[in-house]
C-alpha positions in Angstrom: 0.4 -0.1 0.0 1.2 3.3 -1.0 1.7 6.1 1.7 -0.3 9.6 1.0 1.4 12.8 1.3 -0.5 15.3 1.9 -0.2 18.8 1.0 -0.7 22.5 2.2 -2.2 23.1 -1.4 -4.4 20.1 -1.6 -5.7 21.2 1.3 -6.4 24.4 0.5 -8.7 22.9 -2.2 -10.0 20.6 -0.2 -11.2 23.2 2.7 -14.5 24.4 0.8 -16.0 21.1 0.1 -15.1 19.9 2.9 -17.3 22.0 4.6 -20.2 21.0 2.5 -19.4 17.6 2.5 -18.3 16.7 6.4 -17.2 12.3 5.9 -14.9 13.5 2.6 -11.8 13.1 3.9 -12.7 10.2 5.7 -13.4 8.8 2.5 -10.4 10.5 0.8 -8.0 9.3 2.9 -9.8 5.6 3.5 -9.9 5.1 -0.1 -6.7 6.7 -1.1 -4.5 4.2 1.7 -6.0 1.2 0.5 -5.3 2.4 -3.4 -5.4 -0.1 -6.5 -3.1 2.2 -8.9 -3.8 -0.1 -12.0 -7.8 0.4 -11.2 -8.0 3.8 -11.8 -7.4 5.8 -15.5 -4.1 6.4 -15.6 -3.5 10.5 -17.6 0.6 10.6 -18.0 3.3 12.1 -15.5 2.5 9.3 -13.3 -0.7 11.5 -13.0 -4.1 8.6 -11.8 -7.1 9.9 -12.2 -9.7 8.3 -8.7 -12.9 8.1 -7.9 -13.9 8.7 -4.1 -17.5 7.8 -3.2 -19.1 9.6 0.1 -21.9 9.1 2.1 -22.8 12.7 2.1 -24.4 11.7 -1.4 -26.6 9.0 -1.6 -25.8 8.7 -5.7 -24.0 6.3 -6.9 -20.2 7.4 -8.4 -21.5 9.4 -10.7 -21.8 12.0 -8.7 -19.2 11.9 -7.1 -15.9 13.4 -6.1 -12.5 12.8 -8.4 -8.9 13.6 -7.2 -5.7 13.9 -10.1 -2.8 12.1 -7.9 0.6 11.7 -8.1 1.9 8.5 -7.5 5.7 8.5 -7.4 6.7 4.3 -8.1 10.1 4.8 -6.8 8.7 6.0 -2.7 5.4 4.5 -2.9 3.7 7.1 -2.4 0.7 9.2 -3.6 -0.4 12.8 -3.5 -3.4 14.0 -4.0 -2.6 17.5 -6.5 -6.6 18.3 -6.8 -10.3 17.4 -6.0 -13.1 18.4 -7.7 -16.4 17.5 -7.3 -18.5 15.7 -10.3 -21.5 17.6 -10.5 -19.6 21.2 -10.1 -17.4 20.3 -13.8 -17.1 17.1 -16.0 -13.8 16.9 -16.5 -10.3 18.8 -15.5 -8.2 20.1 -18.5 -3.9 19.0 -19.2 -3.3 22.1 -18.5 -5.5 22.5 -15.3 -3.6 19.5 -14.1 -0.2 20.4 -15.3 -0.4 23.3 -13.1 -1.6 22.0 -10.3 1.0 19.4 -10.3 4.3 22.5 -10.2 2.1 24.1 -7.4 1.8 20.9 -5.6 5.7 19.3 -6.7 7.0 23.5 -5.6 5.3 22.8 -2.1 7.3 19.4 -2.3 11.0 20.0 -2.7 
């Protein structure tokens, strides 16, 4: 199982969603700690899109959350870089994913 690193940059992004969905944090941690990376779409640059379902939303995965996470194979670490609610937006652009990745890597230095 990969170790999970949560950055301040990611916490800042997740803060407003955590207020609206109190069980999101626990669901996120549970999914990331028990992650099987092979089950999730690879976006390139070691980025993966991970579906997060929370008990705050009674619907299925279609209207749940998505986390874009960086997987570092050498260290067996998973680092979430951005989070979004599928109901609010359909997807994330490659440019936006690159921006979030850059911001996360700056913080990790």
